[in-house]
C-alpha positions as CSV (number, residue, x, y, z in Angstrom):
1,M,15.3,-15.1,17.9
2,T,15.7,-17.4,20.9
3,I,13.5,-17.3,24.0
4,H,16.4,-15.9,26.0
5,E,16.9,-13.0,23.5
6,I,13.1,-12.3,23.7
7,L,13.2,-12.0,27.5
8,T,16.3,-9.8,27.3
9,N,15.0,-7.4,24.7
10,G,11.6,-7.0,26.4
11,E,8.2,-6.0,25.0
12,N,8.0,-4.4,21.6
13,S,5.7,-4.3,18.6
14,Y,5.9,-8.1,18.3
15,I,6.1,-9.3,21.9
16,E,3.7,-9.0,24.8
17,F,4.4,-10.2,28.4
18,K,1.7,-11.4,30.8
19,E,2.2,-12.5,34.4
20,R,-1.0,-14.5,34.4
21,F,-3.7,-15.6,32.0
22,D,-6.3,-12.8,31.7
23,N,-9.9,-13.2,30.8
24,A,-10.9,-14.3,27.4
25,T,-11.9,-10.8,26.2
26,S,-8.5,-9.3,27.1
27,V,-6.6,-12.1,25.4
28,A,-8.7,-11.9,22.3
29,E,-8.0,-8.2,22.0
30,E,-4.3,-8.7,22.2
31,I,-4.4,-11.4,19.5
32,V,-6.6,-9.3,17.2
33,A,-4.1,-6.4,17.5
34,F,-1.3,-8.7,16.5
35,L,-3.3,-10.2,13.6
36,N,-4.1,-6.7,12.2
37,F,-0.4,-5.8,12.5
38,K,2.4,-8.1,11.4
39,G,1.9,-11.0,13.9
40,G,3.5,-11.5,17.2
41,S,3.7,-13.5,20.5
42,I,2.1,-13.4,23.9
43,L,4.2,-15.0,26.7
44,W,2.5,-15.9,29.9
45,G,4.5,-16.2,33.2
46,I,6.6,-13.1,32.5
47,S,6.3,-9.7,34.2
48,D,6.3,-6.4,32.3
49,T,10.0,-6.0,33.2
50,G,10.9,-9.4,31.8
51,E,11.2,-11.2,35.1
52,V,10.3,-14.9,34.9
53,I,7.3,-15.6,37.2
54,G,6.1,-18.9,35.8
55,I,2.6,-20.1,35.2
56,R,0.6,-22.0,37.7
57,N,-2.0,-23.4,35.3
58,P,-1.3,-26.7,33.7
59,Q,0.1,-26.5,30.2
60,Q,-2.9,-28.3,28.7
61,S,-5.3,-25.9,30.5
62,I,-3.7,-22.7,29.0
63,E,-3.3,-24.2,25.5
64,E,-6.9,-25.3,25.5
65,R,-8.1,-21.9,26.6
66,V,-6.0,-20.1,23.9
67,M,-7.4,-22.4,21.2
68,N,-10.9,-21.8,22.4
69,I,-10.4,-18.0,22.4
70,C,-9.0,-18.1,18.9
71,R,-11.9,-20.2,17.7
72,E,-14.8,-18.5,19.6
73,N,-13.7,-15.0,20.4
74,I,-12.0,-13.9,17.2
75,I,-13.6,-13.2,13.9
76,P,-12.6,-14.8,11.5
77,P,-11.2,-17.6,13.7
78,I,-7.6,-18.6,13.6
79,I,-5.3,-21.4,14.7
80,P,-2.2,-20.1,16.6
81,G,1.1,-21.8,17.4
82,F,1.6,-22.7,21.1
83,K,4.8,-23.6,23.0
84,T,6.0,-24.0,26.6
85,Y,9.5,-23.4,27.9
86,D,11.3,-24.2,31.2
87,I,13.3,-21.1,32.2
88,Q,15.1,-20.8,35.6
89,G,13.2,-23.8,36.9
90,K,9.8,-22.2,36.0
91,R,7.5,-22.9,33.1
92,I,6.3,-20.2,30.7
93,A,3.8,-20.4,27.8
94,R,4.0,-18.8,24.4
95,M,1.3,-18.2,21.8
96,I,2.5,-17.3,18.3
97,V,0.4,-15.8,15.5
98,S,1.5,-14.7,12.0
99,E,0.2,-11.7,10.3
100,G,-3.4,-12.3,9.5
101,L,-4.3,-13.2,5.9
102,E,-8.0,-12.3,6.3
103,K,-7.7,-8.8,7.7
104,P,-9.4,-7.0,9.3
105,Y,-9.9,-9.2,12.4
106,R,-12.2,-8.2,15.2
107,T,-13.2,-9.5,18.6
108,K,-16.6,-11.2,19.3
109,Q,-17.6,-7.8,20.8
110,G,-16.9,-6.1,17.4
111,K,-13.7,-4.4,18.4
112,Y,-11.0,-3.8,15.7
113,L,-7.6,-3.3,17.3
114,I,-4.1,-2.7,16.0
115,R,-0.6,-3.0,17.6
116,I,1.3,0.3,18.1
117,G,4.7,-0.3,19.7
118,S,4.2,-2.4,22.8
119,T,0.6,-1.5,23.2
120,K,-2.7,-2.1,21.5
121,R,-5.4,0.5,20.6
122,H,-8.6,0.7,18.7
123,A,-8.1,1.3,15.0
124,S,-9.0,4.8,13.8
125,R,-11.5,5.2,11.0
126,E,-8.6,5.7,8.5
127,E,-6.7,2.7,9.8
128,L,-9.8,0.6,9.6
129,A,-10.6,1.7,6.1
130,R,-7.0,0.8,5.1
131,L,-7.4,-2.7,6.6
132,F,-10.6,-3.3,4.7
133,Q,-9.1,-2.0,1.5
134,N,-6.0,-4.2,1.9
135,S,-8.2,-7.2,2.4
136,L,-10.0,-6.2,-0.9
137,M,-13.3,-6.2,0.9
138,C,-13.8,-2.6,-0.2
139,H,-12.1,-0.2,-2.6
140,N,-11.2,3.4,-2.3
141,D,-11.1,4.3,-5.9
142,D,-14.9,4.6,-6.3
143,R,-15.3,6.8,-3.2
144,A,-17.3,10.0,-3.7
145,I,-15.3,13.2,-3.0
146,S,-17.2,15.7,-1.0
147,G,-17.5,19.1,-2.7
148,A,-16.2,17.9,-6.1
149,N,-19.3,18.4,-8.2
150,S,-19.4,17.5,-11.9
151,D,-18.0,20.8,-13.1
152,V,-14.5,19.8,-12.0
153,L,-14.4,17.3,-14.8
154,N,-13.0,17.8,-18.3
155,I,-15.9,17.1,-20.5
156,E,-13.7,17.2,-23.7
157,K,-11.5,14.4,-22.3
158,L,-14.5,12.4,-21.3
159,R,-15.8,12.8,-24.9
160,D,-12.5,11.6,-26.3
161,Y,-12.4,8.6,-23.9
162,F,-15.9,7.3,-24.7
163,S,-15.4,7.9,-28.4
164,S,-12.1,6.1,-28.7
165,I,-12.8,3.3,-26.2
166,Y,-16.5,2.6,-26.8
167,E,-17.2,4.5,-30.1
168,L,-19.8,6.4,-28.2
169,D,-20.5,10.1,-28.9
170,I,-21.7,11.5,-25.6
171,R,-22.5,14.8,-27.1
172,E,-25.6,13.3,-28.5
173,L,-26.8,12.1,-25.0
174,P,-29.4,14.1,-23.0
175,A,-28.1,15.5,-19.8
176,E,-29.8,13.0,-17.5
177,E,-28.6,10.1,-19.7
178,L,-25.1,11.4,-19.7
179,Q,-25.1,11.7,-15.9
180,Q,-26.3,8.2,-15.5
181,L,-23.6,6.9,-17.9
182,L,-20.9,8.6,-15.8
183,I,-22.4,7.2,-12.6
184,N,-22.4,3.7,-14.2
185,A,-18.8,4.2,-15.2
186,S,-17.9,5.2,-11.6
187,V,-16.8,8.6,-12.7
188,L,-19.6,10.2,-10.8
189,S,-21.4,9.0,-7.7
190,F,-24.9,9.7,-6.5
191,T,-25.2,10.9,-2.9
192,V,-28.2,11.8,-0.8
193,D,-28.6,15.3,-2.3
194,S,-26.1,15.6,-5.1
195,V,-24.0,14.0,-7.8
196,I,-20.2,14.3,-7.2
197,A,-17.0,13.0,-8.7
198,T,-15.3,9.9,-7.4
199,V,-11.6,9.3,-6.8
200,V,-11.1,7.6,-10.1
201,G,-13.2,10.1,-11.9
202,L,-11.1,13.0,-10.6
203,L,-7.8,11.2,-11.1
204,F,-8.5,10.6,-14.8
205,F,-10.8,13.4,-15.9
206,A,-10.1,16.4,-13.7
207,R,-10.0,19.8,-15.5
208,T,-6.5,21.3,-15.9
209,D,-7.6,24.9,-16.6
210,R,-8.3,25.8,-13.0
211,H,-5.7,28.1,-11.5
212,P,-3.8,28.5,-9.2
213,V,-4.9,25.1,-7.8
214,S,-6.2,22.2,-9.9
215,P,-9.1,20.1,-8.8
216,I,-6.8,17.1,-8.1
217,E,-4.5,19.3,-5.9
218,R,-7.5,20.7,-4.2
219,F,-9.4,17.6,-3.4
220,L,-6.8,14.9,-3.6
221,P,-3.5,16.6,-2.7
222,H,-1.8,13.4,-1.7
223,T,-2.2,11.7,-5.0
224,G,0.4,13.6,-7.0
225,I,3.9,12.4,-7.8
226,T,7.0,14.1,-6.5
227,L,10.4,13.8,-8.1
228,V,13.5,15.0,-6.4
229,H,17.0,14.7,-8.0
230,Y,19.8,14.7,-5.4
231,A,23.5,15.4,-5.9
232,D,24.4,12.5,-3.7
233,E,23.1,9.8,-1.4
234,N,23.1,12.2,1.6
235,Q,20.0,13.9,0.1
236,E,21.3,17.4,1.1
237,E,21.8,19.1,-2.2
238,I,18.8,19.1,-4.6
239,L,19.6,19.4,-8.3
240,D,16.0,19.3,-9.5
241,R,12.5,19.1,-7.9
242,F,9.2,18.6,-9.8
243,Q,5.7,17.8,-8.6
244,S,2.9,16.8,-10.9
245,Y,-0.9,16.8,-10.2
246,A,-1.8,16.1,-13.8
247,P,-4.6,13.6,-14.4
248,C,-3.9,10.0,-15.4
249,P,-2.4,8.8,-17.6
250,E,-0.7,12.2,-18.4
251,I,1.0,12.3,-15.0
252,I,3.0,9.2,-16.0
253,D,4.3,11.0,-19.1
254,D,5.1,14.1,-17.1
255,I,7.3,12.3,-14.6
256,L,8.8,10.0,-17.2
257,H,10.0,13.1,-19.1
258,K,11.6,14.5,-16.0
259,I,13.4,11.2,-15.2
260,R,14.7,11.1,-18.8
261,L,16.1,14.7,-18.5
262,N,17.8,14.0,-15.3
263,W,19.1,10.6,-16.3
264,W,21.0,12.0,-19.2
265,Q,22.5,14.8,-17.1
266,R,23.7,12.3,-14.7
267,S,25.2,10.1,-17.4
268,Q,27.3,13.0,-18.8
269,I,28.5,14.0,-15.4
270,Q,29.5,10.5,-14.5
271,G,31.2,10.0,-17.9
272,V,29.5,6.6,-18.4
273,K,29.8,5.2,-21.9
274,R,26.9,5.7,-24.3
275,E,26.0,2.0,-24.5
276,E,25.8,1.8,-20.8
277,T,23.3,4.6,-20.4
278,V,20.4,3.7,-22.7
279,F,17.4,5.2,-21.0
280,P,15.2,2.2,-19.8
281,E,12.0,4.0,-20.6
282,K,10.0,0.8,-20.5
283,V,11.1,0.0,-17.0
284,F,10.3,3.5,-15.6
285,R,6.9,3.6,-17.4
286,E,6.0,0.2,-15.8
287,L,7.2,1.4,-12.4
288,L,5.2,4.6,-12.5
289,V,2.1,2.8,-13.7
290,N,2.5,0.1,-11.1
291,A,2.8,2.8,-8.4
292,T,-0.2,4.7,-9.6
293,V,-2.4,1.6,-9.9
294,H,-1.5,-0.2,-6.8
295,R,-0.8,2.6,-4.2
296,D,-3.0,3.0,-1.2
297,Y,-5.1,6.1,-1.7
298,T,-6.2,6.1,1.9
299,I,-2.7,7.1,2.9
300,H,-2.1,10.9,2.6
301,S,1.3,10.7,1.1
302,P,2.4,11.1,-2.6
303,I,4.3,8.7,-4.8
304,F,8.0,9.6,-4.5
305,V,10.7,9.4,-7.2
306,K,14.2,10.0,-5.8
307,M,17.1,10.2,-8.2
308,F,20.7,9.8,-7.1
309,P,24.0,9.7,-9.1
310,R,23.7,6.0,-9.8
311,S,20.2,5.0,-8.8
312,V,16.5,5.8,-8.9
313,E,13.9,4.9,-6.2
314,V,10.2,4.8,-6.8
315,S,8.1,4.4,-3.7
316,N,4.4,4.4,-3.3
317,P,2.2,4.5,-0.1
318,G,0.8,1.2,1.1
319,R,2.0,-2.3,1.9
320,L,1.2,-5.2,-0.5
321,V,-2.4,-6.3,-0.3
322,N,-3.3,-9.5,1.5
323,T,-1.6,-12.7,0.2
324,V,0.6,-10.8,-2.3
325,T,4.3,-11.1,-1.7
326,I,7.3,-9.8,-3.6
327,D,8.1,-13.3,-4.9
328,K,4.6,-13.7,-6.2
329,M,4.8,-10.3,-7.9
330,K,8.0,-11.5,-9.7
331,A,6.1,-14.5,-10.8
332,G,3.3,-12.4,-12.3
333,I,0.7,-12.8,-9.6
334,S,-1.1,-9.6,-9.0
335,I,-4.2,-8.5,-7.1
336,S,-5.4,-5.0,-7.8
337,R,-6.1,-2.7,-4.8
338,N,-7.8,-0.2,-7.1
339,P,-9.7,-2.2,-9.8
340,L,-11.3,0.9,-11.3
341,I,-8.0,2.7,-11.7
342,M,-6.6,-0.5,-13.3
343,K,-9.6,-0.6,-15.7
344,F,-9.1,3.0,-16.9
345,M,-5.3,2.5,-17.2
346,E,-6.0,-0.6,-19.2
347,N,-8.4,1.2,-21.5
348,Y,-5.7,3.9,-22.1
349,R,-3.3,1.0,-22.9
350,Y,-0.9,1.9,-20.1
351,A,-1.6,-1.4,-18.2
352,D,-3.2,-4.8,-18.4
353,R,-4.7,-7.2,-15.9
354,L,-2.2,-10.0,-16.5
355,G,0.2,-9.0,-13.8
356,R,3.0,-8.6,-16.3
357,G,4.4,-5.3,-15.0
358,I,7.0,-6.6,-12.5
359,P,8.0,-9.6,-14.7
360,I,8.6,-7.2,-17.6
361,I,10.8,-5.1,-15.5
362,M,12.7,-8.1,-14.1
363,N,13.3,-9.5,-17.6
364,Y,14.6,-6.1,-18.9
365,V,17.0,-5.9,-16.0
366,R,18.3,-9.4,-16.6
367,R,19.0,-8.6,-20.2
368,H,21.0,-5.5,-19.3
369,S,24.0,-6.3,-17.1
370,Y,24.6,-2.7,-16.0
371,L,21.3,-2.6,-14.2
372,R,20.3,-4.0,-10.8
373,I,16.9,-3.8,-9.1
374,D,15.7,-4.3,-5.6
375,L,12.0,-4.6,-4.4
376,C,11.1,-4.2,-0.8
377,E,8.5,-3.1,1.7
378,E,9.6,-0.4,4.2
379,D,7.0,0.5,6.9
380,E,3.9,1.5,5.0
381,R,5.5,1.9,1.5
382,F,6.5,-0.3,-1.3
383,L,9.8,0.7,-2.8
384,V,11.7,-0.2,-6.0
385,R,15.4,0.7,-6.4
386,L,16.9,0.7,-9.9
387,R,20.7,0.9,-9.7
388,L,23.5,1.5,-12.3
389,E,26.4,-0.8,-11.9
390,E,30.0,0.6,-12.3
C-alpha cells in the first residue's frame, strides 16, 4: 500500500495518525499495542482526518527519539523501521513495526496494551493469558479447574492408562500416594485448600456416566467438537448436526465416525465414482488430532467441522503460536501450545512430537489427484479446507 493510499483510507487497525510527536510514554503505548496485535504504523504530521500537517522537528530528532523509546520504554526492546515522505510540500514521518515475535510486550510502566480497530486499550485478563500462552511462556492445559474435584475423573480409565503405558497397577497404591501420582502427572492440581482436576486431566479422564451434563460439558463447555453437514455452501439447510463432549482421544473417533457417514452419503448423492471417493481417514484423523492438540483453550469456542457437498472444513480456535507459520508447518516444524495434551495424545498413540501431522496430510493429498487442501488463518482461528475436485 502506497503512502497516498494510506492517507486516503485513514486510520484503522494497522494505521495511527499523529499531528505531533507525543511524550515517550504515549508513543510507547501505541507501539506496544501494535506489537501485541499484528504490527502497524504510526505516521507523524497527519491529523486524525488525514490532513497533511507536516512535522516541525528535524527528521534525525524524531528518528532518534523513536529508537530510544523502542529501546528504553518497551519490554522486550525492538528495532522498528523508520521513513520520511514529502507530501504536498510538507514532510511526514512514519514508524513501522511488524507483529512482535516475543509477545506479550509491555511498556516500562508495566502496561500491556492491544490494538482494537483504530484505538488501543489495556489487555483484559483473558487476552493477556492468551498472549502469554501464544508466547509459550505459560500453558493452559495444566490449569486447575475450580469446582472440579477428583470424583469427576474416571478411575477405571486412569487404571487402564497407567497399566498400559507405564505397567503400573494404581489399585495397589495407598490413597495419598495415588493422589500424589495424579498431581505429578498433571491430572490433578493442589490448590490452597483442595485437590482438583486440571484441564488436561478432565479432557482425558472425565467420567462419562454423569447425566444429563458430563463433567467436560459442565466445566469446559467450549472444548467440544461440533460437526455440521450443510446441503450447500450457503449454510442454510442442515442435513446433520452432531456435538461431542467425549474425553480424548475418544472424541476423535466420535467425530471421525460422523465424517465417514456423511462422506459416503455425499458421494452417493453426487454420483462420484467409487475410486474417487476413498475415505481419507488418515487425513481426517490427523486434522482432528492437530486441532485438539494445538487449539487455544483460553478461547471459549469449540472446534468446528463443516461439511459441504464437495468440501470439509476443520477450524480450531487460536492463531498459530509465535514464530510458527503455515510454511513452517508444511515443512514439519511444530511448537506445541499444549504440551501436556500432546504428551497424553502421544501416549495414546494418536500423535507424536515430530511435527509430522501436516506433512503427512500434504503428502496424502499430493498422492490423490482428486483432493485439494488449503491452510489459512482467519481472525482468531486456524482453518483447513479439504476439497474434492470434479
